[in-house]
PyMOL Python script that loads the backbone (N, CA, C, O; Angstrom):
from pymol import cmd

cmd.read_pdbstr("""\
ATOM      1  N   MET A   1     -35.994 -56.459 -21.498  1.00  0.00           N
ATOM      2  CA  MET A   1     -35.132 -55.494 -21.847  1.00  0.00           C
ATOM      3  C   MET A   1     -35.548 -55.018 -23.353  1.00  0.00           C
ATOM      4  O   MET A   1     -35.691 -55.797 -24.295  1.00  0.00           O
ATOM      5  N   ASN A   2     -35.715 -53.627 -23.412  1.00  0.00           N
ATOM      6  CA  ASN A   2     -35.870 -53.196 -24.674  1.00  0.00           C
ATOM      7  C   ASN A   2     -34.635 -52.555 -25.433  1.00  0.00           C
ATOM      8  O   ASN A   2     -33.568 -52.480 -24.823  1.00  0.00           O
ATOM      9  N   LEU A   3     -34.714 -52.159 -26.537  1.00  0.00           N
ATOM     10  CA  LEU A   3     -33.460 -51.784 -27.397  1.00  0.00           C
ATOM     11  C   LEU A   3     -32.950 -50.486 -26.664  1.00  0.00           C
ATOM     12  O   LEU A   3     -31.745 -50.295 -26.500  1.00  0.00           O
ATOM     13  N   VAL A   4     -33.836 -49.670 -26.264  1.00  0.00           N
ATOM     14  CA  VAL A   4     -33.107 -48.398 -25.576  1.00  0.00           C
ATOM     15  C   VAL A   4     -32.198 -48.740 -24.517  1.00  0.00           C
ATOM     16  O   VAL A   4     -31.046 -48.305 -24.525  1.00  0.00           O
ATOM     17  N   GLU A   5     -32.686 -49.578 -23.497  1.00  0.00           N
ATOM     18  CA  GLU A   5     -32.078 -50.013 -22.359  1.00  0.00           C
ATOM     19  C   GLU A   5     -30.646 -50.600 -22.910  1.00  0.00           C
ATOM     20  O   GLU A   5     -29.525 -50.272 -22.522  1.00  0.00           O
ATOM     21  N   LEU A   6     -30.959 -51.468 -23.828  1.00  0.00           N
ATOM     22  CA  LEU A   6     -29.735 -52.287 -24.486  1.00  0.00           C
ATOM     23  C   LEU A   6     -28.714 -51.250 -24.913  1.00  0.00           C
ATOM     24  O   LEU A   6     -27.540 -51.448 -24.602  1.00  0.00           O
ATOM     25  N   HIS A   7     -29.040 -50.186 -25.582  1.00  0.00           N
ATOM     26  CA  HIS A   7     -28.187 -49.253 -26.199  1.00  0.00           C
ATOM     27  C   HIS A   7     -27.399 -48.450 -25.085  1.00  0.00           C
ATOM     28  O   HIS A   7     -26.223 -48.104 -25.195  1.00  0.00           O
ATOM     29  N   PHE A   8     -28.214 -48.205 -24.000  1.00  0.00           N
ATOM     30  CA  PHE A   8     -27.586 -47.573 -22.922  1.00  0.00           C
ATOM     31  C   PHE A   8     -26.612 -48.379 -22.287  1.00  0.00           C
ATOM     32  O   PHE A   8     -25.489 -47.913 -22.093  1.00  0.00           O
ATOM     33  N   LEU A   9     -26.936 -49.674 -21.896  1.00  0.00           N
ATOM     34  CA  LEU A   9     -25.860 -50.412 -21.423  1.00  0.00           C
ATOM     35  C   LEU A   9     -24.731 -50.468 -22.291  1.00  0.00           C
ATOM     36  O   LEU A   9     -23.614 -50.298 -21.802  1.00  0.00           O
ATOM     37  N   ASN A  10     -24.864 -50.679 -23.500  1.00  0.00           N
ATOM     38  CA  ASN A  10     -23.789 -50.691 -24.373  1.00  0.00           C
ATOM     39  C   ASN A  10     -22.896 -49.561 -24.443  1.00  0.00           C
ATOM     40  O   ASN A  10     -21.681 -49.646 -24.617  1.00  0.00           O
ATOM     41  N   MET A  11     -23.558 -48.499 -24.300  1.00  0.00           N
ATOM     42  CA  MET A  11     -22.657 -47.192 -24.227  1.00  0.00           C
ATOM     43  C   MET A  11     -21.925 -47.129 -22.959  1.00  0.00           C
ATOM     44  O   MET A  11     -20.786 -46.668 -22.884  1.00  0.00           O
ATOM     45  N   TYR A  12     -22.627 -47.622 -21.899  1.00  0.00           N
ATOM     46  CA  TYR A  12     -21.938 -47.609 -20.505  1.00  0.00           C
ATOM     47  C   TYR A  12     -20.775 -48.510 -20.625  1.00  0.00           C
ATOM     48  O   TYR A  12     -19.679 -48.189 -20.166  1.00  0.00           O
ATOM     49  N   CYS A  13     -20.993 -49.669 -21.253  1.00  0.00           N
ATOM     50  CA  CYS A  13     -19.815 -50.543 -21.414  1.00  0.00           C
ATOM     51  C   CYS A  13     -18.521 -50.026 -22.159  1.00  0.00           C
ATOM     52  O   CYS A  13     -17.357 -50.294 -21.858  1.00  0.00           O
ATOM     53  N   ASN A  14     -18.958 -49.247 -23.171  1.00  0.00           N
ATOM     54  CA  ASN A  14     -18.040 -48.594 -24.085  1.00  0.00           C
ATOM     55  C   ASN A  14     -17.122 -47.578 -23.344  1.00  0.00           C
ATOM     56  O   ASN A  14     -15.922 -47.450 -23.588  1.00  0.00           O
ATOM     57  N   ILE A  15     -17.816 -46.866 -22.411  1.00  0.00           N
ATOM     58  CA  ILE A  15     -17.101 -45.841 -21.560  1.00  0.00           C
ATOM     59  C   ILE A  15     -15.902 -46.570 -20.784  1.00  0.00           C
ATOM     60  O   ILE A  15     -14.728 -46.198 -20.801  1.00  0.00           O
ATOM     61  N   PHE A  16     -16.382 -47.598 -20.149  1.00  0.00           N
ATOM     62  CA  PHE A  16     -15.276 -48.274 -19.112  1.00  0.00           C
ATOM     63  C   PHE A  16     -14.724 -49.471 -19.744  1.00  0.00           C
ATOM     64  O   PHE A  16     -15.450 -50.462 -19.814  1.00  0.00           O
ATOM     65  N   PRO A  17     -13.582 -49.510 -20.196  1.00  0.00           N
ATOM     66  CA  PRO A  17     -12.712 -50.631 -20.899  1.00  0.00           C
ATOM     67  C   PRO A  17     -13.048 -51.957 -20.190  1.00  0.00           C
ATOM     68  O   PRO A  17     -13.105 -51.999 -18.961  1.00  0.00           O
ATOM     69  N   LEU A  18     -13.237 -52.874 -20.842  1.00  0.00           N
ATOM     70  CA  LEU A  18     -13.526 -54.245 -20.495  1.00  0.00           C
ATOM     71  C   LEU A  18     -12.395 -54.772 -19.557  1.00  0.00           C
ATOM     72  O   LEU A  18     -12.642 -55.521 -18.612  1.00  0.00           O
ATOM     73  N   LYS A  19     -11.193 -54.355 -19.858  1.00  0.00           N
ATOM     74  CA  LYS A  19     -10.060 -55.070 -19.071  1.00  0.00           C
ATOM     75  C   LYS A  19     -10.086 -54.376 -17.795  1.00  0.00           C
ATOM     76  O   LYS A  19      -9.472 -54.963 -16.904  1.00  0.00           O
ATOM     77  N   ASN A  20     -10.634 -53.290 -17.481  1.00  0.00           N
ATOM     78  CA  ASN A  20     -10.676 -52.655 -16.122  1.00  0.00           C
ATOM     79  C   ASN A  20     -11.764 -53.240 -15.307  1.00  0.00           C
ATOM     80  O   ASN A  20     -11.784 -52.986 -14.103  1.00  0.00           O
ATOM     81  N   LEU A  21     -12.736 -54.051 -15.874  1.00  0.00           N
ATOM     82  CA  LEU A  21     -13.881 -54.435 -15.211  1.00  0.00           C
ATOM     83  C   LEU A  21     -13.752 -55.731 -14.662  1.00  0.00           C
ATOM     84  O   LEU A  21     -12.887 -56.455 -15.155  1.00  0.00           O
ATOM     85  N   ILE A  22     -14.524 -56.211 -13.633  1.00  0.00           N
ATOM     86  CA  ILE A  22     -14.484 -57.497 -13.146  1.00  0.00           C
ATOM     87  C   ILE A  22     -14.936 -58.450 -14.331  1.00  0.00           C
ATOM     88  O   ILE A  22     -15.522 -58.036 -15.331  1.00  0.00           O
ATOM     89  N   ASN A  23     -14.596 -59.772 -14.103  1.00  0.00           N
ATOM     90  CA  ASN A  23     -14.826 -60.724 -15.393  1.00  0.00           C
ATOM     91  C   ASN A  23     -16.329 -60.717 -15.696  1.00  0.00           C
ATOM     92  O   ASN A  23     -16.747 -60.583 -16.846  1.00  0.00           O
ATOM     93  N   MET A  24     -17.190 -60.877 -14.548  1.00  0.00           N
ATOM     94  CA  MET A  24     -18.535 -61.100 -14.806  1.00  0.00           C
ATOM     95  C   MET A  24     -19.337 -59.908 -15.617  1.00  0.00           C
ATOM     96  O   MET A  24     -20.284 -60.064 -16.387  1.00  0.00           O
ATOM     97  N   PHE A  25     -18.769 -58.814 -15.275  1.00  0.00           N
ATOM     98  CA  PHE A  25     -19.413 -57.594 -15.913  1.00  0.00           C
ATOM     99  C   PHE A  25     -18.909 -57.530 -17.432  1.00  0.00           C
ATOM    100  O   PHE A  25     -19.649 -57.227 -18.367  1.00  0.00           O
ATOM    101  N   GLY A  26     -17.466 -57.877 -17.563  1.00  0.00           N
ATOM    102  CA  GLY A  26     -16.962 -57.902 -18.944  1.00  0.00           C
ATOM    103  C   GLY A  26     -17.658 -58.891 -19.889  1.00  0.00           C
ATOM    104  O   GLY A  26     -17.862 -58.698 -21.087  1.00  0.00           O
ATOM    105  N   ARG A  27     -17.983 -59.943 -19.202  1.00  0.00           N
ATOM    106  CA  ARG A  27     -18.722 -60.909 -20.070  1.00  0.00           C
ATOM    107  C   ARG A  27     -20.354 -60.522 -20.362  1.00  0.00           C
ATOM    108  O   ARG A  27     -20.991 -60.889 -21.350  1.00  0.00           O
ATOM    109  N   LEU A  28     -20.815 -59.764 -19.347  1.00  0.00           N
ATOM    110  CA  LEU A  28     -22.119 -59.292 -19.625  1.00  0.00           C
ATOM    111  C   LEU A  28     -22.160 -58.090 -20.630  1.00  0.00           C
ATOM    112  O   LEU A  28     -23.199 -57.808 -21.226  1.00  0.00           O
ATOM    113  N   CYS A  29     -20.968 -57.376 -20.800  1.00  0.00           N
ATOM    114  CA  CYS A  29     -20.876 -56.326 -21.769  1.00  0.00           C
ATOM    115  C   CYS A  29     -20.800 -56.981 -23.206  1.00  0.00           C
ATOM    116  O   CYS A  29     -21.415 -56.546 -24.180  1.00  0.00           O
ATOM    117  N   ARG A  30     -20.006 -58.030 -23.213  1.00  0.00           N
ATOM    118  CA  ARG A  30     -19.937 -58.803 -24.532  1.00  0.00           C
ATOM    119  C   ARG A  30     -21.194 -59.225 -25.071  1.00  0.00           C
ATOM    120  O   ARG A  30     -21.516 -59.018 -26.241  1.00  0.00           O
ATOM    121  N   ILE A  31     -22.065 -59.946 -24.043  1.00  0.00           N
ATOM    122  CA  ILE A  31     -23.378 -60.336 -24.463  1.00  0.00           C
ATOM    123  C   ILE A  31     -24.313 -59.115 -24.919  1.00  0.00           C
ATOM    124  O   ILE A  31     -25.151 -59.279 -25.806  1.00  0.00           O
ATOM    125  N   ILE A  32     -24.140 -57.939 -24.303  1.00  0.00           N
ATOM    126  CA  ILE A  32     -24.843 -56.746 -24.670  1.00  0.00           C
ATOM    127  C   ILE A  32     -24.476 -56.405 -26.018  1.00  0.00           C
ATOM    128  O   ILE A  32     -25.337 -56.102 -26.843  1.00  0.00           O
ATOM    129  N   LYS A  33     -23.197 -56.436 -26.304  1.00  0.00           N
ATOM    130  CA  LYS A  33     -22.749 -55.942 -27.745  1.00  0.00           C
ATOM    131  C   LYS A  33     -23.257 -56.918 -28.753  1.00  0.00           C
ATOM    132  O   LYS A  33     -23.658 -56.460 -29.823  1.00  0.00           O
ATOM    133  N   ILE A  34     -23.289 -58.122 -28.561  1.00  0.00           N
ATOM    134  CA  ILE A  34     -23.775 -59.230 -29.406  1.00  0.00           C
ATOM    135  C   ILE A  34     -25.337 -58.945 -29.504  1.00  0.00           C
ATOM    136  O   ILE A  34     -25.851 -58.801 -30.614  1.00  0.00           O
ATOM    137  N   ALA A  35     -25.999 -58.875 -28.476  1.00  0.00           N
ATOM    138  CA  ALA A  35     -27.361 -58.576 -28.416  1.00  0.00           C
ATOM    139  C   ALA A  35     -27.744 -57.378 -29.424  1.00  0.00           C
ATOM    140  O   ALA A  35     -28.535 -57.508 -30.358  1.00  0.00           O
ATOM    141  N   GLU A  36     -27.063 -56.193 -29.093  1.00  0.00           N
ATOM    142  CA  GLU A  36     -27.322 -55.031 -29.903  1.00  0.00           C
ATOM    143  C   GLU A  36     -27.212 -55.174 -31.335  1.00  0.00           C
ATOM    144  O   GLU A  36     -28.003 -54.681 -32.138  1.00  0.00           O
ATOM    145  N   LYS A  37     -26.118 -55.925 -31.646  1.00  0.00           N
ATOM    146  CA  LYS A  37     -25.802 -56.231 -33.066  1.00  0.00           C
ATOM    147  C   LYS A  37     -27.057 -56.981 -33.672  1.00  0.00           C
ATOM    148  O   LYS A  37     -27.468 -56.678 -34.792  1.00  0.00           O
ATOM    149  N   TYR A  38     -27.655 -57.966 -32.911  1.00  0.00           N
ATOM    150  CA  TYR A  38     -28.666 -58.762 -33.320  1.00  0.00           C
ATOM    151  C   TYR A  38     -29.809 -57.936 -33.528  1.00  0.00           C
ATOM    152  O   TYR A  38     -30.467 -58.018 -34.565  1.00  0.00           O
ATOM    153  N   TYR A  39     -30.100 -57.107 -32.559  1.00  0.00           N
ATOM    154  CA  TYR A  39     -31.426 -56.227 -32.662  1.00  0.00           C
ATOM    155  C   TYR A  39     -31.155 -55.245 -33.774  1.00  0.00           C
ATOM    156  O   TYR A  39     -32.105 -54.999 -34.517  1.00  0.00           O
ATOM    157  N   ASN A  40     -29.945 -54.618 -34.011  1.00  0.00           N
ATOM    158  CA  ASN A  40     -29.761 -53.710 -35.062  1.00  0.00           C
ATOM    159  C   ASN A  40     -29.973 -54.324 -36.473  1.00  0.00           C
ATOM    160  O   ASN A  40     -30.525 -53.668 -37.356  1.00  0.00           O
ATOM    161  N   GLY A  41     -29.526 -55.595 -36.675  1.00  0.00           N
ATOM    162  CA  GLY A  41     -29.493 -56.311 -37.747  1.00  0.00           C
ATOM    163  C   GLY A  41     -31.040 -56.836 -38.098  1.00  0.00           C
ATOM    164  O   GLY A  41     -31.416 -57.093 -39.242  1.00  0.00           O
ATOM    165  N   ASP A  42     -31.827 -56.942 -36.954  1.00  0.00           N
ATOM    166  CA  ASP A  42     -33.056 -57.438 -37.101  1.00  0.00           C
ATOM    167  C   ASP A  42     -34.226 -56.442 -37.421  1.00  0.00           C
ATOM    168  O   ASP A  42     -35.384 -56.842 -37.537  1.00  0.00           O
ATOM    169  N   HIS A  43     -33.893 -55.224 -37.549  1.00  0.00           N
ATOM    170  CA  HIS A  43     -34.742 -54.096 -37.786  1.00  0.00           C
ATOM    171  C   HIS A  43     -34.402 -53.335 -39.114  1.00  0.00           C
ATOM    172  O   HIS A  43     -35.054 -52.344 -39.441  1.00  0.00           O
TER     173      HIS A  43
END
""", "prot")
cmd.dss("prot")
cmd.show_as("cartoon", "prot")
cmd.util.cbc("prot")
cmd.orient("prot")
């Protein structure tokens, strides 16, 4: 997964509130947010 895909997934997660999603996707969104912070801080 590259940074562009990660950012797109993060935006998608932001559009749909986590509380309205199934638990697995909600967890995935949190992982994506953490990963994007890591990548943003790494460059």
